[in-house]
C-alpha positions as CSV (number, residue, x, y, z in Angstrom):
1,M,-44.4,-15.2,186.1
2,D,-45.3,-17.7,183.3
3,A,-47.4,-20.5,184.3
4,V,-45.8,-23.8,183.3
5,I,-48.6,-26.0,184.5
6,E,-52.3,-24.9,184.0
7,T,-55.6,-26.7,184.4
8,H,-59.0,-25.3,183.8
9,A,-62.2,-27.0,185.1
10,L,-60.5,-30.4,185.1
11,C,-63.0,-33.3,185.6
12,K,-62.5,-37.1,185.8
13,R,-64.9,-39.9,186.6
14,Y,-64.3,-43.6,187.3
15,R,-67.1,-46.1,187.4
16,G,-69.5,-43.8,189.2
17,H,-66.9,-42.1,191.3
18,Q,-66.2,-38.4,190.5
19,A,-62.4,-38.2,191.1
20,L,-62.0,-34.5,189.9
21,R,-64.6,-31.8,190.1
22,G,-63.5,-28.8,188.1
23,V,-59.9,-28.4,189.3
24,D,-58.1,-25.2,188.4
25,L,-54.3,-25.0,188.9
26,S,-51.7,-22.5,187.8
27,V,-48.0,-23.2,188.7
28,P,-45.4,-20.5,187.8
29,R,-42.0,-21.5,186.4
30,G,-39.3,-22.5,188.9
31,T,-41.7,-23.0,191.8
32,V,-43.1,-25.9,193.9
33,L,-46.8,-26.5,194.1
34,G,-47.7,-28.9,197.0
35,L,-50.9,-30.8,196.2
36,L,-52.3,-32.0,199.5
37,G,-55.2,-34.3,200.3
38,H,-56.1,-37.7,201.7
39,N,-56.2,-40.9,199.7
40,G,-58.9,-40.5,197.1
41,A,-58.8,-36.7,197.1
42,G,-57.7,-36.6,193.5
43,K,-54.0,-36.0,193.8
44,T,-52.7,-39.0,191.7
45,T,-55.5,-38.5,189.2
46,T,-54.4,-34.9,188.6
47,V,-50.8,-36.1,188.2
48,R,-51.7,-38.9,185.8
49,I,-53.6,-36.5,183.6
50,L,-50.8,-33.9,183.5
51,A,-48.3,-36.6,182.7
52,T,-50.5,-37.8,179.8
53,L,-51.1,-41.2,181.4
54,Q,-54.9,-40.6,181.5
55,Q,-57.2,-38.2,179.7
56,P,-59.7,-35.9,181.5
57,D,-63.5,-36.3,180.8
58,S,-63.7,-32.5,180.5
59,G,-61.6,-29.4,181.0
60,K,-58.2,-28.4,179.7
61,A,-54.6,-29.0,181.0
62,F,-51.4,-27.6,179.7
63,V,-47.8,-28.5,180.6
64,A,-44.9,-26.4,179.3
65,G,-47.3,-24.7,176.9
66,H,-48.6,-27.9,175.4
67,D,-52.1,-29.3,175.6
68,V,-51.8,-32.7,177.4
69,T,-54.6,-34.2,175.3
70,R,-53.7,-32.9,171.9
71,R,-49.9,-32.9,172.1
72,P,-49.0,-35.6,174.6
73,R,-45.6,-36.4,172.9
74,E,-44.4,-32.8,173.3
75,V,-45.4,-32.9,177.0
76,R,-43.6,-36.2,177.6
77,R,-40.4,-34.7,176.2
78,R,-40.4,-32.0,178.9
79,I,-41.4,-33.9,182.1
80,G,-40.0,-36.2,184.7
81,L,-42.3,-38.4,186.7
82,T,-41.7,-40.3,190.0
83,G,-44.9,-42.2,191.0
84,Q,-45.9,-43.6,194.2
85,F,-44.0,-46.8,193.6
86,A,-40.5,-47.3,192.4
87,A,-40.6,-48.1,188.7
88,V,-37.1,-49.4,188.1
89,D,-36.2,-52.8,186.5
90,A,-35.4,-55.0,189.5
91,Q,-33.1,-57.3,187.5
92,L,-30.9,-54.5,186.2
93,T,-28.2,-52.9,188.3
94,G,-28.6,-49.3,189.4
95,F,-26.1,-48.2,186.8
96,E,-27.8,-50.2,184.0
97,N,-31.2,-48.7,184.9
98,L,-29.8,-45.2,184.4
99,V,-27.9,-46.0,181.3
100,L,-31.0,-47.7,179.8
101,L,-33.1,-44.6,180.5
102,G,-30.4,-42.3,179.0
103,R,-30.3,-44.4,175.8
104,L,-34.1,-44.4,175.6
105,Q,-34.0,-40.6,175.8
106,R,-31.5,-40.5,172.9
107,L,-28.2,-39.9,174.8
108,N,-25.3,-41.6,173.1
109,L,-23.7,-44.4,175.2
110,S,-20.8,-42.3,176.5
111,D,-23.1,-39.5,177.6
112,A,-25.6,-42.0,179.1
113,R,-22.8,-43.6,181.2
114,K,-21.5,-40.3,182.3
115,R,-24.9,-39.1,183.4
116,A,-25.6,-42.4,185.2
117,W,-22.4,-42.0,187.3
118,E,-23.3,-38.3,188.1
119,L,-26.8,-39.3,189.4
120,L,-25.5,-42.3,191.3
121,E,-23.1,-40.0,193.1
122,R,-25.7,-37.3,193.7
123,F,-28.1,-39.8,195.3
124,E,-25.4,-41.6,197.3
125,L,-25.9,-44.8,195.3
126,T,-22.4,-45.3,193.9
127,P,-21.4,-48.2,196.3
128,A,-24.5,-50.1,195.0
129,A,-24.1,-49.2,191.4
130,G,-23.2,-52.7,190.3
131,R,-25.9,-54.5,192.3
132,P,-29.3,-55.5,190.9
133,A,-32.0,-53.1,192.0
134,A,-33.9,-56.0,193.5
135,T,-31.3,-56.0,196.3
136,Y,-31.8,-52.3,197.1
137,S,-33.7,-51.2,200.2
138,G,-37.0,-49.4,199.7
139,G,-35.3,-46.0,200.3
140,M,-32.5,-46.8,197.8
141,R,-35.0,-47.9,195.1
142,R,-37.0,-44.6,195.6
143,R,-33.8,-42.6,195.2
144,L,-32.9,-44.6,192.1
145,D,-36.4,-43.9,190.8
146,L,-36.0,-40.2,191.3
147,A,-32.6,-40.4,189.6
148,C,-34.2,-42.1,186.6
149,S,-36.7,-39.2,186.3
150,L,-33.7,-36.7,186.1
151,V,-31.6,-38.5,183.4
152,I,-32.7,-35.7,181.1
153,T,-33.2,-32.4,183.1
154,P,-37.0,-31.9,182.8
155,T,-38.9,-28.6,182.4
156,V,-41.5,-30.0,184.8
157,L,-41.0,-32.6,187.5
158,F,-44.0,-34.5,188.9
159,L,-43.5,-36.2,192.2
160,D,-46.4,-38.3,193.5
161,E,-45.9,-38.9,197.2
162,P,-42.2,-39.4,196.7
163,S,-41.2,-39.7,200.4
164,A,-43.7,-42.4,201.4
165,G,-41.9,-45.0,203.3
166,L,-38.5,-43.3,203.2
167,D,-36.0,-43.3,206.0
168,P,-34.8,-39.8,207.3
169,T,-31.6,-40.0,205.3
170,S,-33.3,-40.7,202.0
171,R,-36.0,-38.2,202.7
172,N,-33.4,-35.4,203.3
173,L,-31.6,-36.4,200.1
174,L,-34.9,-36.2,198.3
175,W,-35.7,-32.8,199.7
176,A,-32.3,-31.4,198.9
177,E,-32.5,-32.6,195.3
178,I,-36.0,-31.0,194.9
179,R,-34.5,-27.7,196.1
180,N,-31.6,-28.1,193.6
181,Q,-34.0,-28.7,190.7
182,V,-36.0,-25.7,191.6
183,A,-32.9,-23.5,191.9
184,A,-32.0,-24.7,188.3
185,G,-35.4,-23.5,187.1
186,V,-37.4,-26.7,187.1
187,T,-41.1,-26.5,188.0
188,V,-42.2,-29.1,190.5
189,L,-45.7,-30.5,191.3
190,L,-45.5,-32.5,194.5
191,T,-48.3,-34.5,195.9
192,T,-48.1,-35.5,199.6
193,Q,-50.1,-36.3,202.6
194,Y,-47.3,-35.2,204.9
195,L,-47.8,-31.5,205.9
196,E,-44.2,-31.1,207.1
197,E,-43.1,-31.9,203.6
198,A,-45.4,-29.4,202.0
199,D,-44.4,-26.8,204.6
200,Q,-40.7,-27.4,203.9
201,L,-40.8,-27.4,200.1
202,A,-43.9,-25.7,198.6
203,D,-44.1,-22.1,197.5
204,R,-47.9,-22.6,197.2
205,I,-50.3,-25.3,198.4
206,V,-53.5,-26.5,196.9
207,L,-55.7,-28.6,199.2
208,L,-57.9,-31.1,197.5
209,D,-60.9,-32.8,199.1
210,S,-63.2,-35.2,197.2
211,G,-61.8,-34.0,193.9
212,E,-62.3,-30.3,194.6
213,V,-59.9,-27.4,195.5
214,V,-60.9,-26.3,199.0
215,A,-58.0,-24.0,199.7
216,E,-55.1,-22.5,197.9
217,G,-52.2,-20.2,198.9
218,A,-48.8,-19.9,200.4
219,P,-48.3,-22.0,203.6
220,S,-48.2,-18.8,205.7
221,D,-51.4,-17.5,204.2
222,L,-53.3,-20.7,204.8
223,K,-52.2,-20.8,208.4
224,R,-53.4,-17.3,209.0
225,K,-56.9,-18.3,207.8
226,V,-57.3,-20.7,210.6
227,G,-56.9,-18.1,213.4
228,G,-54.4,-16.9,216.0
229,E,-52.2,-18.5,218.6
230,W,-53.1,-21.1,221.1
231,L,-51.8,-21.9,224.6
232,G,-51.1,-25.6,225.0
233,I,-51.2,-26.9,228.6
234,S,-49.8,-30.4,229.4
235,L,-50.8,-31.8,232.8
236,V,-48.8,-34.0,235.1
237,D,-51.9,-36.1,235.8
238,P,-54.3,-36.5,232.9
239,T,-57.1,-37.4,235.3
240,D,-57.0,-33.6,236.3
241,L,-58.4,-32.6,232.9
242,P,-62.0,-32.0,234.1
243,T,-60.8,-30.0,237.1
244,A,-58.4,-28.0,234.9
245,R,-61.1,-27.3,232.3
246,R,-63.5,-25.9,235.0
247,A,-60.7,-23.8,236.5
248,L,-59.9,-22.3,233.2
249,S,-63.5,-21.6,232.2
250,R,-63.4,-18.7,234.6
251,G,-62.1,-15.7,232.7
252,L,-60.7,-17.5,229.7
253,P,-62.1,-18.8,226.4
254,A,-63.4,-22.4,226.3
255,A,-60.5,-25.0,226.3
256,D,-60.2,-27.9,224.0
257,I,-59.2,-31.2,225.6
258,D,-57.0,-33.9,224.1
259,E,-57.5,-36.8,226.4
260,T,-55.0,-39.0,224.7
261,S,-52.1,-36.6,225.4
262,G,-53.6,-35.2,228.7
263,S,-53.4,-31.6,227.4
264,L,-55.7,-28.6,226.9
265,S,-55.6,-25.8,224.3
266,I,-56.9,-22.2,224.8
267,P,-57.2,-19.5,222.1
268,I,-54.9,-16.7,223.0
269,I,-56.2,-13.1,223.0
270,D,-53.2,-11.5,224.8
271,T,-50.3,-13.9,225.3
272,M,-49.0,-12.7,228.7
273,S,-52.4,-12.2,230.2
274,T,-53.6,-15.6,229.0
275,V,-50.6,-17.4,230.4
276,A,-50.7,-15.6,233.7
277,T,-54.5,-16.1,234.1
278,A,-54.2,-19.8,233.2
279,A,-51.3,-20.4,235.5
280,A,-53.0,-18.7,238.5
281,A,-56.3,-20.6,237.9
282,L,-54.6,-24.0,237.7
283,R,-52.4,-23.3,240.8
284,D,-55.4,-22.3,242.8
285,S,-57.2,-25.5,241.8
286,G,-54.3,-27.7,242.8
287,V,-53.6,-28.9,239.2
288,A,-50.0,-29.7,238.5
289,V,-48.8,-28.5,235.1
290,A,-46.0,-30.3,233.2
291,D,-45.6,-27.6,230.4
292,F,-47.0,-24.4,228.9
293,A,-46.4,-23.8,225.2
294,V,-47.6,-21.1,222.9
295,R,-48.5,-22.8,219.5
296,R,-49.1,-21.0,216.2
297,P,-51.4,-22.4,213.6
298,S,-50.0,-25.3,211.5
299,L,-50.9,-26.8,208.2
300,D,-52.4,-29.6,210.2
301,D,-54.8,-27.1,211.7
302,V,-55.6,-25.9,208.1
303,F,-56.2,-29.4,206.9
304,F,-58.5,-30.3,209.8
305,S,-60.3,-26.9,209.7
306,L,-61.1,-27.3,206.0
307,T,-61.7,-31.1,205.6
308,G,-62.7,-32.2,209.1
309,K,-60.0,-34.8,208.9
310,A,-56.6,-35.1,210.6
311,A,-53.5,-35.2,208.4
312,R,-51.2,-38.1,208.4
313,K,-48.8,-38.2,211.4
314,D,-46.8,-41.3,210.4
315,H,-44.2,-39.4,208.5
316,P,-41.4,-41.8,207.6
317,A,-38.9,-42.1,210.4
């Protein structure tokens, strides 16, 4: 498949801080690349360079076949961008914001108005079309911001942490629209700290840490790199954790303890055997079990395994 986004040895430095350290990316047409990493990992810097808002110190970047440094105007004609913060005019109504963007992108007035109404309906903003954007909730402003990036259907859509702070309804609308865009052939680069979002949407994932690519692949491939299944054991009384760990140490792999949740995790070699052995050991030691659960590796495990840091758990709710 043709690569619509490509970078080669991309580097960027800010006042003594190396933001990007030789980043290589390749995103096929009509797919979603999830760019994951903590704050400061280099996600937003990558997007800003690809969207022609900044220039790299070294390396090359191409979007839709055009060099972002040498032909920025051609790149801008083919992209949509939704940044971390809604970039709409708060004094204009939702309808006026969309019409203005349409006119700036050379739609005639009739077509700009028609497109505005289409997008307002798609993002469930029609009832608020005549209200100033300043009166919108945070979720509504983010939806309007995304709508603005789609006034002209882009070849490439950059979404920089688009679901940050969204309520579940707005988040689901966002996810549905991303899927619609991909189905129509749009290539999407999505940055996020939310692993659930990447797991839901991304065909491939690139994990950045301190400006470097530390892992790349399909979500399922990255999960397999971490290891096999785990048996999670939740106890009725968390003070039984030391007793439970001693009991499980006889005949089973070493258990990891999570004191906050009052639970233990054991690597599974054979599912039925591990569960039976653990249940018998805890019963004989008088430890009451609240729940057994077989857990497969998650992107959170990948994140922690490769960076030593936990991923964000405060997904908008």
